N, CA, C and O of each residue as an XYZ file, in Angstrom:
976
protein
N      44.241    317.763    110.393
C      43.363    316.667    110.791
C      42.585    316.097    109.617
O      42.185    314.933    109.646
N      42.365    316.903    108.580
C      41.603    316.394    107.445
C      42.311    315.213    106.796
O      41.684    314.224    106.417
N      43.657    315.338    106.674
C      44.433    314.246    106.090
C      44.234    312.977    106.905
O      43.955    311.910    106.359
N      44.383    313.107    108.225
C      44.289    311.932    109.087
C      42.902    311.328    109.050
O      42.758    310.107    108.987
N      41.873    312.173    109.088
C      40.513    311.647    109.096
C      40.221    310.877    107.823
O      39.633    309.796    107.865
N      40.634    311.438    106.681
C      40.341    310.761    105.418
C      41.098    309.455    105.318
O      40.543    308.448    104.880
N      42.381    309.458    105.727
C      43.171    308.240    105.668
C      42.704    307.233    106.706
O      42.678    306.030    106.446
N      42.334    307.726    107.881
C      41.863    306.823    108.938
C      40.554    306.172    108.544
O      40.351    304.985    108.803
N      39.662    306.927    107.923
C      38.391    306.359    107.474
C      38.637    305.264    106.461
O      37.993    304.215    106.483
N      39.582    305.524    105.569
C      39.954    304.510    104.575
C      40.451    303.245    105.263
O      40.037    302.137    104.921
N      41.351    303.424    106.245
C      41.940    302.271    106.922
C      40.917    301.491    107.719
O      40.876    300.263    107.653
N      40.092    302.201    108.473
C      39.105    301.515    109.301
C      38.075    300.800    108.451
O      37.625    299.708    108.796
N      37.703    301.414    107.342
C      36.761    300.763    106.440
C      37.347    299.497    105.863
O      36.656    298.488    105.721
N      38.633    299.551    105.529
C      39.310    298.376    105.003
C      39.356    297.274    106.036
O      39.136    296.106    105.716
N      39.642    297.638    107.275
C      39.789    296.635    108.332
C      38.496    295.909    108.618
O      38.517    294.750    109.033
N      37.370    296.567    108.406
C      36.104    295.938    108.766
C      35.380    295.302    107.587
O      34.536    294.427    107.782
N      35.697    295.728    106.365
C      34.886    295.257    105.251
C      35.627    294.449    104.207
O      34.992    293.709    103.455
N      36.941    294.559    104.130
C      37.645    293.900    103.034
C      37.786    292.410    103.273
O      38.075    291.978    104.389
N      37.584    291.627    102.232
C      37.737    290.176    102.318
C      39.197    289.803    102.192
O      39.978    290.504    101.548
N      39.566    288.672    102.823
C      40.923    288.157    102.703
C      41.032    287.142    101.567
O      42.072    286.496    101.443
N      40.031    286.978    100.755
C      40.028    285.915     99.761
C      41.162    286.087     98.779
O      41.612    287.205     98.528
N      41.630    284.968     98.217
C      42.734    285.009     97.274
C      42.364    285.741     96.003
O      43.241    286.111     95.222
N      41.062    285.958     95.782
C      40.627    286.668     94.593
C      40.913    288.160     94.704
O      40.919    288.862     93.693
N      41.154    288.659     95.931
C      41.437    290.067     96.125
C      42.750    290.412     95.440
O      43.723    289.663     95.531
N      42.773    291.544     94.756
C      43.940    291.933     93.989
C      44.828    292.861     94.791
O      44.349    293.781     95.455
N      46.135    292.608     94.723
C      47.075    293.464     95.427
C      47.106    294.837     94.777
O      47.094    294.961     93.553
N      47.145    295.874     95.620
C      47.183    297.255     95.147
C      48.274    297.986     95.924
O      48.135    298.231     97.123
N      49.356    298.333     95.236
C      50.493    298.960     95.903
C      50.109    300.292     96.530
O      50.550    300.615     97.633
N      49.291    301.060     95.828
C      48.872    302.365     96.341
C      48.064    302.215     97.628
O      48.277    302.958     98.586
N      47.139    301.256     97.652
C      46.332    301.046     98.855
C      47.203    300.618    100.031
O      47.013    301.081    101.156
N      48.156    299.734     99.762
C      49.035    299.296    100.839
C      49.861    300.465    101.363
O      50.015    300.636    102.572
N      50.386    301.263    100.449
C      51.198    302.408    100.857
C      50.390    303.376    101.706
O      50.865    303.841    102.742
N      49.179    303.681    101.276
C      48.321    304.598    102.035
C      48.007    304.049    103.424
O      47.983    304.793    104.404
N      47.770    302.752    103.498
C      47.437    302.147    104.791
C      48.592    302.279    105.779
O      48.374    302.547    106.961
N      49.815    302.091    105.299
C      50.962    302.239    106.192
C      51.268    303.707    106.476
O      51.808    304.030    107.534
N      50.933    304.588    105.557
C      51.091    306.019    105.819
C      50.143    306.486    106.921
O      50.486    307.375    107.701
N      48.960    305.891    106.987
C      48.031    306.199    108.084
C      48.674    305.853    109.423
O      48.612    306.632    110.374
N      49.289    304.678    109.485
C      49.942    304.239    110.718
C      51.065    305.202    111.096
O      51.189    305.589    112.258
N      51.878    305.585    110.122
C      53.001    306.480    110.402
C      52.511    307.862    110.817
O      53.087    308.487    111.708
N      51.448    308.338    110.171
C      50.896    309.644    110.529
C      50.375    309.625    111.961
O      50.545    310.586    112.710
N      49.739    308.519    112.329
C      49.233    308.381    113.693
C      50.374    308.474    114.700
O      50.249    309.133    115.731
N      51.481    307.813    114.397
C      52.627    307.842    115.309
C      53.163    309.262    115.471
O      53.537    309.667    116.571
N      53.199    310.011    114.381
C      53.758    311.364    114.425
C      52.828    312.373    115.090
O      53.262    313.465    115.457
N      51.563    312.020    115.247
C      50.596    312.987    115.789
C      50.003    312.576    117.134
O      49.133    313.271    117.659
N      50.457    311.463    117.699
C      49.977    311.027    119.013
C      51.165    310.620    119.872
O      52.296    310.553    119.393
N      50.901    310.353    121.134
C      51.966    309.923    122.047
C      52.025    308.406    122.184
O      52.893    307.880    122.881
N      51.105    307.700    121.524
C      51.086    306.242    121.633
C      52.237    305.650    120.824
O      52.384    305.992    119.650
N      53.054    304.778    121.402
C      54.221    304.250    120.692
C      53.893    303.264    119.575
O      54.720    303.032    118.693
N      52.703    302.687    119.602
C      52.320    301.700    118.593
C      50.945    302.063    118.029
O      50.209    302.827    118.652
N      50.589    301.524    116.857
C      49.328    301.913    116.206
C      48.091    301.335    116.877
O      48.176    300.462    117.742
N      46.943    301.844    116.455
C      45.696    301.219    116.878
C      45.598    299.848    116.229
O      46.202    299.596    115.186
N      44.841    298.978    116.849
C      44.660    297.638    116.290
C      44.001    297.705    114.921
O      44.395    296.978    114.009
N      43.003    298.569    114.766
C      42.285    298.678    113.493
C      43.191    299.151    112.372
O      43.131    298.619    111.263
N      44.028    300.142    112.642
C      44.930    300.647    111.604
C      45.971    299.596    111.223
O      46.312    299.444    110.050
N      46.468    298.877    112.219
C      47.452    297.833    111.932
C      46.825    296.726    111.096
O      47.427    296.264    110.126
N      45.632    296.301    111.461
C      44.944    295.258    110.695
C      44.714    295.715    109.261
O      44.930    294.947    108.323
N      44.278    296.957    109.083
C      44.014    297.473    107.738
C      45.268    297.436    106.879
O      45.213    297.047    105.712
N      46.393    297.837    107.449
C      47.646    297.827    106.697
C      48.085    296.405    106.374
O      48.532    296.129    105.260
N      47.961    295.505    107.338
C      48.383    294.124    107.120
C      47.476    293.396    106.142
O      47.932    292.494    105.439
N      46.212    293.763    106.083
C      45.319    293.163    105.084
C      45.798    293.497    103.677
O      45.773    292.645    102.789
N      46.228    294.721    103.478
C      46.751    295.104    102.171
C      48.056    294.371    101.879
O      48.272    293.889    100.766
N      48.909    294.291    102.869
C      50.184    293.588    102.707
C      49.971    292.118    102.393
O      50.719    291.532    101.610
N      48.968    291.528    102.992
C      48.692    290.099    102.833
C      48.558    289.700    101.367
O      49.020    288.634    100.961
N      47.922    290.566    100.575
C      47.696    290.243     99.167
C      48.993    290.181     98.365
O      49.037    289.562     97.302
N      50.046    290.819     98.869
C      51.322    290.794     98.163
C      51.844    289.372     98.007
O      52.509    289.058     97.019
N      51.548    288.511     98.976
C      52.081    287.152     98.938
C      51.467    286.325     97.808
O      52.040    285.312     97.407
N      50.311    286.743     97.293
C      49.744    286.073     96.123
C      50.642    286.237     94.906
O      50.633    285.396     94.007
N      51.418    287.319     94.874
C      52.234    287.627     93.693
C      53.588    286.926     93.719
O      54.339    287.002     92.747
N      53.912    286.243     94.821
C      55.228    285.616     94.960
C      55.219    284.124     94.655
O      56.236    283.451     94.819
N      54.080    283.605     94.215
C      54.012    282.199     93.855
C      53.474    281.316     94.966
O      53.310    281.753     96.105
N      53.201    280.067     94.616
C      52.526    279.143     95.530
C      53.341    278.832     96.780
O      52.771    278.470     97.809
N      54.659    278.965     96.708
C      55.488    278.656     97.876
C      55.206    279.590     99.041
O      55.511    279.265    100.189
N      54.622    280.755     98.749
C      54.336    281.721     99.810
C      52.859    281.769    100.189
O      52.456    282.595    101.007
N      52.051    280.891     99.602
C      50.624    280.906     99.933
C      50.390    280.568    101.405
O      49.443    281.065    102.015
N      51.246    279.728    101.970
C      51.060    279.368    103.381
C      51.284    280.584    104.277
O      50.690    280.682    105.351
N      52.138    281.509    103.840
C      52.366    282.724    104.625
C      51.115    283.584    104.611
O      50.702    284.113    105.643
N      50.510    283.720    103.430
C      49.287    284.516    103.338
C      48.181    283.898    104.196
O      47.463    284.610    104.897
N      48.051    282.593    104.139
C      47.019    281.922    104.932
C      47.249    282.160    106.421
O      46.303    282.385    107.175
N      48.500    282.110    106.832
C      48.827    282.333    108.238
C      48.515    283.769    108.652
O      48.006    284.003    109.748
N      48.817    284.731    107.778
C      48.492    286.130    108.071
C      46.987    286.292    108.213
O      46.513    286.937    109.148
N      46.237    285.708    107.287
C      44.772    285.767    107.343
C      44.256    285.300    108.702
O      43.454    285.977    109.346
N      44.732    284.136    109.121
C      44.261    283.548    110.372
C      44.608    284.424    111.572
O      43.799    284.584    112.486
N      45.785    284.976    111.566
C      46.222    285.780    112.707
C      45.537    287.145    112.745
O      45.280    287.674    113.826
N      45.240    287.716    111.591
C      44.472    288.962    111.578
C      43.057    288.724    112.097
O      42.496    289.566    112.798
N      42.490    287.582    111.753
C      41.168    287.227    112.280
C      41.213    287.120    113.797
O      40.285    287.547    114.484
N      42.293    286.550    114.317
C      42.448    286.433    115.764
C      42.515    287.812    116.426
O      41.888    288.026    117.464
N      43.262    288.742    115.845
C      43.332    290.098    116.405
C      41.963    290.759    116.393
O      41.608    291.480    117.326
N      41.196    290.516    115.342
C      39.836    291.066    115.271
C      38.971    290.493    116.388
O      38.163    291.207    116.983
N      39.144    289.198    116.672
C      38.381    288.575    117.754
C      38.652    289.296    119.073
O      37.728    289.615    119.821
N      39.920    289.546    119.343
C      40.281    290.222    120.596
C      39.701    291.631    120.656
O      39.140    292.032    121.675
N      39.836    292.383    119.559
C      39.356    293.767    119.541
C      37.842    293.843    119.689
O      37.321    294.764    120.317
N      37.136    292.875    119.111
C      35.672    292.861    119.210
C      35.211    292.397    120.589
O      34.220    292.900    121.119
N      35.929    291.442    121.164
C      35.539    290.869    122.458
C      35.780    291.842    123.613
O      34.990    291.908    124.554
N      36.877    292.594    123.532
C      37.228    293.514    124.622
C      37.839    294.790    124.034
O      39.046    295.006    124.145
N      37.017    295.628    123.413
C      37.541    296.824    122.740
C      38.240    297.798    123.680
O      39.132    298.530    123.252
N      37.856    297.818    124.936
C      38.483    298.743    125.881
C      39.972    298.458    126.026
O      40.786    299.381    126.064
N      40.327    297.180    126.108
C      41.730    296.808    126.328
C      42.501    296.563    125.035
O      43.728    296.660    125.019
N      41.788    296.245    123.945
C      42.488    295.810    122.732
C      42.375    296.777    121.555
O      42.760    296.424    120.440
N      41.865    297.968    121.769
C      41.745    298.930    120.667
C      43.105    299.451    120.220
O      43.288    299.790    119.051
N      44.061    299.516    121.148
C      45.418    299.958    120.839
C      46.400    298.825    121.135
O      46.290    298.153    122.160
N      47.345    298.622    120.244
C      48.297    297.524    120.400
C      49.097    297.665    121.693
O      49.289    296.686    122.414
N      49.556    298.861    121.984
C      50.329    299.088    123.209
C      49.530    298.682    124.444
O      50.041    297.990    125.326
N      48.278    299.116    124.499
C      47.428    298.791    125.647
C      47.173    297.293    125.747
O      47.158    296.728    126.841
N      46.971    296.651    124.589
C      46.700    295.213    124.574
C      47.867    294.421    125.153
O      47.673    293.505    125.952
N      49.073    294.781    124.743
C      50.255    294.078    125.251
C      50.412    294.296    126.752
O      50.677    293.355    127.499
N      50.247    295.536    127.186
C      50.368    295.837    128.612
C      49.296    295.111    129.430
O      49.556    294.648    130.540
N      48.110    295.021    128.873
C      47.012    294.325    129.554
C      47.342    292.842    129.731
O      47.146    292.286    130.811
N      47.843    292.204    128.670
C      48.156    290.776    128.766
C      49.350    290.525    129.682
O      49.400    289.506    130.369
N      50.301    291.435    129.695
C      51.414    291.296    130.636
C      50.908    291.375    132.073
O      51.322    290.595    132.930
N      50.021    292.311    132.322
C      49.462    292.480    133.669
C      48.648    291.259    134.086
O      48.694    290.830    135.239
N      47.890    290.699    133.113
C      47.041    289.544    133.413
C      47.814    288.225    133.402
O      47.291    287.197    133.830
N      49.045    288.251    132.919
C      49.842    287.034    132.841
C      49.369    286.067    131.774
O      49.504    284.853    131.932
N      48.809    286.598    130.674
C      48.235    285.738    129.629
C      49.018    285.770    128.315
O      48.534    285.281    127.293
N      50.217    286.341    128.337
C      50.995    286.492    127.103
C      51.267    285.151    126.429
O      51.285    285.071    125.201
N      51.477    284.108    127.207
C      51.780    282.790    126.636
C      50.595    281.831    126.722
O      50.761    280.624    126.545
N      49.407    282.355    126.990
C      48.220    281.505    127.161
C      47.331    281.524    125.925
O      47.441    282.401    125.068
N      46.449    280.532    125.856
C      45.372    280.533    124.867
C      44.111    281.077    125.525
O      43.945    280.986    126.742
N      43.226    281.640    124.714
C      41.990    282.223    125.234
C      40.819    281.300    124.918
O      40.400    281.191    123.766
N      40.298    280.643    125.936
C      39.211    279.679    125.744
C      37.937    280.341    125.229
O      37.121    279.690    124.577
N      37.762    281.621    125.516
C      36.557    282.333    125.080
C      36.637    282.778    123.620
O      35.628    283.152    123.022
N      37.841    282.734    123.053
C      38.039    283.201    121.677
C      38.635    282.094    120.819
O      39.757    282.214    120.326
N      37.874    281.014    120.645
C      38.266    279.921    119.751
C      39.613    279.306    120.144
O      40.310    278.733    119.306
N      39.966    279.430    121.413
C      41.246    278.912    121.909
C      42.435    279.565    121.206
O      43.491    278.951    121.054
N      42.253    280.822    120.777
C      43.328    281.550    120.104
C      44.513    281.752    121.041
O      44.362    281.822    122.261
N      45.704    281.843    120.433
C      46.869    282.264    121.199
C      46.675    283.719    121.623
O      45.788    284.405    121.115
N      47.494    284.180    122.540
C      47.365    285.545    123.039
C      47.531    286.571    121.914
O      48.150    286.292    120.886
N      46.977    287.738    122.126
C      47.127    288.846    121.183
C      48.611    289.144    120.971
O      49.058    289.335    119.840
N      49.365    289.182    122.063
C      50.783    289.538    121.994
C      51.576    288.539    121.170
O      52.399    288.932    120.344
N      51.337    287.244    121.388
C      52.044    286.223    120.622
C      51.625    286.265    119.161
O      52.471    286.177    118.272
N      50.339    286.398    118.906
C      49.835    286.448    117.534
C      50.440    287.626    116.783
O      50.838    287.499    115.625
N      50.504    288.758    117.445
C      51.091    289.944    116.826
C      52.561    289.725    116.489
O      53.038    290.203    115.459
N      53.276    289.015    117.339
C      54.701    288.774    117.074
C      54.893    288.000    115.778
O      55.866    288.232    115.060
N      53.978    287.084    115.469
C      54.064    286.311    114.215
C      53.760    287.197    113.009
O      54.358    287.028    111.947
N      52.842    288.131    113.169
C      52.557    289.070    112.088
C      53.742    290.000    111.855
O      53.978    290.444    110.732
N      54.471    290.289    112.901
C      55.668    291.115    112.765
C      56.701    290.441    111.875
O      57.432    291.124    111.159
N      56.777    289.121    111.906
C      57.711    288.426    111.020
C      57.388    288.719    109.557
O      58.281    289.020    108.765
N      56.108    288.629    109.207
C      55.690    288.887    107.823
C      55.912    290.347    107.448
O      56.293    290.656    106.319
N      55.673    291.236    108.398
C      55.902    292.661    108.155
C      57.386    292.927    107.908
O      57.740    293.671    106.994
N      58.241    292.329    108.711
C      59.686    292.497    108.541
C      60.141    291.927    107.200
O      60.963    292.538    106.518
N      59.617    290.767    106.817
C      59.955    290.181    105.520
C      59.620    291.146    104.390
O      60.441    291.383    103.505
N      58.420    291.698    104.421
C      57.986    292.598    103.358
C      58.837    293.856    103.321
O      59.215    294.326    102.247
N      59.136    294.397    104.483
C      59.979    295.593    104.548
C      61.355    295.323    103.961
O      61.875    296.148    103.209
N      61.953    294.187    104.288
C      63.277    293.857    103.765
C      63.215    293.540    102.272
O      64.137    293.873    101.527
N      62.137    292.900    101.836
C      61.975    292.613    100.409
C      61.914    293.904     99.600
O      62.649    294.067     98.627
N      61.043    294.811    100.001
C      60.875    296.048     99.245
C      62.087    296.958     99.402
O      62.427    297.710     98.490
N      62.737    296.887    100.561
C      63.984    297.628    100.730
C      65.076    297.094     99.814
O      65.865    297.862     99.263
N      65.118    295.775     99.656
C      66.077    295.171     98.739
C      65.813    295.566     97.298
O      66.744    295.818     96.534
N      64.538    295.618     96.930
C      64.186    296.052     95.577
C      64.551    297.514     95.364
O      64.993    297.894     94.280
N      64.369    298.333     96.389
C      64.752    299.746     96.275
C      66.246    299.863     95.992
O      66.661    300.682     95.172
N      67.051    299.053     96.663
C      68.492    299.045     96.390
C      68.781    298.566     94.975
O      69.644    299.113     94.287
N      68.057    297.547     94.552
C      68.295    296.974     93.230
C      67.956    297.947     92.108
O      68.613    297.948     91.067
N      66.936    298.773     92.313
C      66.520    299.722     91.285
C      67.291    301.040     91.339
O      67.269    301.807     90.377
N      67.964    301.307     92.440
C      68.660    302.589     92.593
C      69.763    302.741     91.549
O      70.500    301.796     91.266
N      69.867    303.935     90.985
C      70.880    304.192     89.953
C      72.289    304.056     90.514
O      73.204    303.641     89.803
N      72.467    304.401     91.777
C      73.781    304.293     92.419
C      73.824    303.100     93.368
O      74.449    303.165     94.426
N      73.166    302.027     92.993
C      73.060    300.842     93.849
C      74.433    300.288     94.220
O      75.307    300.174     93.361
N      74.628    299.943     95.499
C      75.892    299.331     95.923
C      75.954    297.839     95.592
O      76.985    297.197     95.793
N      74.858    297.296     95.090
C      74.794    295.860     94.810
C      75.505    295.517     93.510
O      75.591    296.335     92.593
N      76.007    294.302     93.451
C      76.580    293.809     92.200
C      75.447    293.521     91.228
O      74.316    293.302     91.662
N      75.716    293.514     89.919
C      74.659    293.210     88.940
C      73.949    291.890     89.227
O      72.746    291.771     88.993
N      74.682    290.902     89.729
C      74.087    289.592     90.009
C      73.080    289.651     91.152
O      72.172    288.825     91.233
N      73.246    290.634     92.033
C      72.348    290.749     93.188
C      71.198    291.718     92.961
O      70.318    291.835     93.813
N      71.189    292.401     91.856
C      70.130    293.386     91.608
C      68.925    292.696     90.980
O      68.487    293.048     89.884
N      68.399    291.707     91.698
C      67.312    290.874     91.180
C      66.239    290.680     92.244
O      66.482    290.866     93.436
N      65.047    290.301     91.789
C      63.975    289.944     92.715
C      64.371    288.709     93.512
O      64.087    288.616     94.707
N      65.019    287.772     92.856
C      65.434    286.537     93.529
C      66.309    286.847     94.741
O      66.112    286.283     95.817
N      67.266    287.739     94.560
C      68.147    288.126     95.664
C      67.359    288.817     96.771
O      67.558    288.527     97.951
N      66.464    289.732     96.394
C      65.697    290.497     97.386
C      64.805    289.583     98.218
O      64.723    289.735     99.436
N      64.134    288.632     97.563
C      63.254    287.710     98.283
C      64.067    286.783     99.186
O      63.712    286.570    100.345
N      65.154    286.235     98.652
C      65.973    285.305     99.435
C      66.568    285.986    100.659
O      66.590    285.410    101.747
N      67.051    287.211    100.484
C      67.629    287.943    101.611
C      66.570    288.248    102.668
O      66.798    288.062    103.863
N      65.407    288.718    102.208
C      64.325    289.047    103.138
C      63.851    287.802    103.880
O      63.571    287.851    105.078
N      63.762    286.688    103.159
C      63.323    285.442    103.793
C      64.327    284.996    104.851
O      63.939    284.618    105.956
N      65.608    285.039    104.519
C      66.637    284.634    105.482
C      66.615    285.517    106.727
O      66.824    285.037    107.841
N      66.363    286.801    106.532
C      66.375    287.745    107.648
C      65.159    287.597    108.565
O      65.284    287.672    109.787
N      63.984    287.385    107.968
C      62.743    287.523    108.737
C      61.974    286.235    109.008
O      61.400    286.077    110.085
N      61.955    285.323    108.059
C      61.087    284.151    108.196
C      61.836    282.840    108.407
O      61.386    281.990    109.175
N      62.963    282.665    107.741
C      63.687    281.395    107.812
C      64.011    280.955    109.241
O      63.918    279.763    109.534
N      64.387    281.870    110.144
C      64.703    281.429    111.512
C      63.529    280.772    112.238
O      63.720    280.093    113.247
N      62.331    280.973    111.727
C      61.136    280.442    112.391
C      60.524    279.253    111.642
O      59.488    278.729    112.051
N      61.164    278.828    110.549
C      60.606    277.756    109.726
C      61.452    276.492    109.797
O      62.640    276.534    110.114
N      60.819    275.380    109.497
C      61.515    274.095    109.474
C      62.447    274.014    108.262
O      62.348    274.807    107.326
N      63.345    273.044    108.308
C      64.278    272.835    107.195
C      63.521    272.581    105.900
O      63.915    273.088    104.850
N      62.446    271.809    105.952
C      61.674    271.481    104.748
C      61.082    272.729    104.110
O      61.153    272.903    102.894
N      60.504    273.590    104.924
C      59.916    274.821    104.392
C      61.003    275.720    103.815
O      60.817    276.320    102.757
N      62.131    275.815    104.504
C      63.224    276.661    104.006
C      63.712    276.184    102.648
O      63.971    276.998    101.762
N      63.839    274.882    102.477
C      64.291    274.340    101.186
C      63.254    274.599    100.096
O      63.615    274.910     98.961
N      61.977    274.474    100.429
C      60.913    274.728     99.454
C      60.943    276.172     98.981
O      60.832    276.446     97.787
N      61.094    277.087     99.922
C      61.128    278.508     99.564
C      62.369    278.822     98.736
O      62.282    279.566     97.759
N      63.502    278.277     99.102
C      64.725    278.520     98.335
C      64.568    278.051     96.893
O      65.012    278.720     95.959
N      63.927    276.887     96.723
C      63.686    276.400     95.372
C      62.749    277.300     94.603
O      62.941    277.538     93.411
N      61.725    277.807     95.292
C      60.758    278.691     94.639
C      61.406    279.995     94.195
O      60.991    280.584     93.197
N      62.413    280.450     94.922
C      63.095    281.695     94.555
C      63.732    281.599     93.172
O      63.858    282.602     92.469
N      64.127    280.406     92.790
C      64.755    280.216     91.482
C      63.776    280.444     90.342
O      64.189    280.684     89.208
N      62.482    280.371     90.632
C      61.454    280.512     89.601
C      60.868    281.919     89.539
O      59.976    282.187     88.735
N      61.361    282.803     90.374
C      60.813    284.159     90.397
C      61.159    284.919     89.119
O      62.220    284.698     88.535
N      60.278    285.807     88.684
C      60.533    286.591     87.466
C      61.559    287.695     87.727
O      62.085    287.817     88.833
N      61.831    288.482     86.716
C      62.718    289.629     86.893
C      62.054    290.650     87.809
O      60.837    290.633     87.989
N      62.846    291.525     88.379
C      62.276    292.547     89.264
C      61.364    293.491     88.487
O      60.380    293.993     89.029
N      61.689    293.732     87.223
C      60.843    294.595     86.392
C      59.487    293.952     86.130
O      58.455    294.621     86.185
N      59.492    292.648     85.843
C      58.233    291.932     85.600
C      57.393    291.877     86.873
O      56.168    291.982     86.817
N      58.045    291.714     88.011
C      57.335    291.676     89.288
C      56.662    293.008     89.573
O      55.493    293.038     89.957
N      57.376    294.101     89.393
C      56.800    295.418     89.654
C      55.629    295.688     88.724
O      54.633    296.289     89.130
N      55.745    295.249     87.486
C      54.634    295.399     86.546
C      53.437    294.572     87.001
O      52.291    295.006     86.881
N      53.707    293.384     87.522
C      52.646    292.493     87.984
C      51.866    293.100     89.139
O      50.658    292.889     89.251
N      52.541    293.851     89.995
C      51.851    294.447     91.141
C      51.359    295.860     90.834
O      50.929    296.587     91.729
N      51.426    296.235     89.566
C      50.791    297.477     89.131
C      51.609    298.737     89.285
O      51.050    299.834     89.316
N      52.926    298.607     89.382
C      53.787    299.787     89.509
C      54.533    299.999     88.196
O      55.294    299.136     87.759
N      54.312    301.139     87.578
C      54.941    301.442     86.295
C      56.436    301.693     86.474
O      56.905    302.021     87.564
N      57.165    301.529     85.379
C      58.623    301.639     85.428
C      59.093    302.966     86.017
O      60.023    303.000     86.822
N      58.446    304.056     85.611
C      58.865    305.371     86.089
C      58.493    305.610     87.557
O      58.906    306.608     88.147
N      57.713    304.696     88.144
C      57.282    304.843     89.535
C      58.070    303.978     90.515
O      57.885    304.090     91.726
N      58.948    303.114     89.999
C      59.635    302.151     90.856
C      60.277    302.797     92.076
O      59.922    302.474     93.209
N      61.212    303.699     91.851
C      61.956    304.289     92.960
C      61.055    305.115     93.872
O      61.203    305.083     95.094
N      60.120    305.853     93.275
C      59.224    306.701     94.063
C      58.384    305.871     95.028
O      58.325    306.177     96.219
N      57.741    304.831     94.527
C      56.856    304.030     95.371
C      57.629    303.275     96.451
O      57.207    303.228     97.607
N      58.754    302.690     96.071
C      59.523    301.920     97.046
C      60.071    302.825     98.150
O      60.093    302.442     99.319
N      60.508    304.012     97.777
C      60.996    304.967     98.780
C      59.856    305.443     99.670
O      59.998    305.520    100.890
N      58.734    305.758     99.054
C      57.578    306.263     99.804
C      57.087    305.239    100.824
O      56.815    305.587    101.973
N      56.974    303.981    100.408
C      56.510    302.950    101.337
C      57.525    302.717    102.447
O      57.158    302.521    103.606
N      58.795    302.742    102.085
C      59.831    302.536    103.091
C      59.798    303.569    104.200
O      60.157    303.270    105.339
N      59.373    304.780    103.878
C      59.316    305.846    104.876
C      58.272    305.590    105.960
O      58.372    306.137    107.059
N      57.284    304.771    105.662
C      56.266    304.459    106.673
C      56.384    303.038    107.214
O      56.115    302.809    108.394
N      56.779    302.081    106.378
C      56.853    300.697    106.837
C      58.086    300.441    107.698
O      57.986    299.810    108.750
N      59.231    300.919    107.264
C      60.468    300.651    108.007
C      60.426    301.182    109.437
O      60.810    300.454    110.352
N      59.976    302.424    109.677
C      59.884    302.901    111.065
C      58.942    302.062    111.924
O      59.191    301.868    113.114
N      57.862    301.566    111.322
C      56.928    300.727    112.073
C      57.600    299.434    112.507
O      57.477    299.026    113.662
N      58.309    298.787    111.590
C      59.033    297.559    111.929
C      60.019    297.829    113.064
O      60.094    297.067    114.027
N      60.759    298.903    112.942
C      61.768    299.227    113.959
C      61.136    299.483    115.319
O      61.644    299.020    116.340
N      60.029    300.218    115.336
C      59.378    300.522    116.614
C      58.808    299.272    117.266
O      58.948    299.074    118.473
N      58.162    298.424    116.458
C      57.534    297.234    117.032
C      58.574    296.260    117.560
O      58.408    295.705    118.646
N      59.644    296.047    116.805
C      60.690    295.136    117.269
C      61.404    295.701    118.493
O      61.756    294.953    119.405
N      61.621    297.010    118.521
C      62.266    297.628    119.681
C      61.387    297.494    120.925
O      61.884    297.253    122.026
N      60.093    297.652    120.738
C      59.165    297.550    121.865
C      59.139    296.122    122.410
O      59.174    295.917    123.624
N      59.077    295.145    121.521
C      59.089    293.746    121.958
C      60.425    293.393    122.614
O      60.462    292.649    123.594
N      61.510    293.924    122.074
C      62.824    293.655    122.668
C      62.913    294.252    124.067
O      63.451    293.628    124.982
N      62.391    295.451    124.227
C      62.400    296.120    125.529
C      61.668    295.293    126.579
O      62.079    295.248    127.739
N      60.582    294.638    126.173
C      59.778    293.836    127.097
C      60.176    292.359    127.095
O      59.541    291.535    127.752
N      61.239    292.037    126.347
C      61.738    290.659    126.236
C      60.650    289.716    125.723
O      60.412    288.648    126.287
N      60.002    290.137    124.647
C      58.903    289.359    124.067
C      59.215    288.833    122.668
O      58.340    288.249    122.028
N      60.429    289.024    122.185
C      60.737    288.642    120.806
C      60.758    287.133    120.586
O      60.573    286.675    119.459
N      60.977    286.369    121.623
C      61.113    284.912    121.465
C      59.990    284.152    122.152
O      60.223    283.123    122.787
N      58.776    284.660    122.025
C      57.636    283.968    122.624
C      57.453    282.596    121.987
O      57.514    282.479    120.763
N      57.232    281.561    122.782
C      57.062    280.206    122.224
C      55.745    280.063    121.478
O      55.448    278.991    120.950
């Protein structure tokens, strides 16, 4: 329990006190720890999804990653910021029902508000719909870092031409975000991918030393990938993946 308490305190403190400003610096270690808290919670409780506070804390850390991908992705960071604020509104307004993501979704399904706006909370979209949009960004990041893990692996199955940051970002974007974006946005992002630095320069930019590449990417994947899989499976089970 000591591990969980220390990590949970870190996560909850982050969720309540950290600013979303663009001046905030991305920290790979902080992001990894935040997602490890979520994974530890899953392994030690019967709840299928994380607490709202732990999820927000992890996504706040993830949000800063988009600052490192260039101006074409700033709109994604802004959207994450806005949606995390919306989740905070719900958790603060009705902590009994919205403290846990699983409970929040079940509550909105029961109330029939999954596709509604909440007039009491700045006319925000439902918690369930808002969360689904954050899942897109989470899936993008998981696929991006998974692609980089393949690119850095000594026994990588990728061709030399594909062992690049450009390939990893483009693949992750096509998988997770492009299906939800307009043609104009897709073309803008594709163009921006051509300007991305080498994968080595990118890892250095986000503070990961060369000898840490494989370790950090593998470590994060062990907590982020299962979360993506569980959340998408849960939404698929409830037929919520295509909320308007």
